[in-house]
Residue, then its C-alpha position, 0 to 999 in steps of 0.5 A: m500500500v502506497p502512503s498518501a497525503t489523505h491518510p490520517e497518520l500522514a496528514p499534518h496536525p491542524a495546529l502545525s499548518h502554518v509551520l509546514r510551509m516550503a522553506e525559502l531557498i537562499n544562496l549562502r554565498q550571496a547571503r554572505k556577500r549581502r551581509a558583508r556589503a551591508e556591514k561595509d555600508a554601515a561602517a562607511e556611513a558612520n565614518r561619513r558622519r564622524h569625519g565628513r564635511s558638507g560640500a560648502e565647508t569643502r569649497a570654503t576650505e579650498a577657496e581659503r587654500g587658494r587665497d593663501r597660496a596666492r598670498l604666498d606666491g605674491h611674496k616670492r622673490a623674482e626668479g632669475p639671476e640675482p643682481n650682482s652686488e659687487g658693483 
């Protein structure tokens, strides 16, 4: 005799009907990669919050560096042969 799903001994208990579902198949390699990527993104976000600056702050710093560089360049001596001080 072949067992069937309608046989009383093989039928699932009504209280377990919500548990007896087909499991979702997952690829463990993809799951590990997904988890690693999520951890990496979380760490990057934390670093951005800790060390990051807004675009306006970055532009202001670059402008200040440009002004400082121009000021220093303005104080440089003229390049070329130095005048002979012996007369």
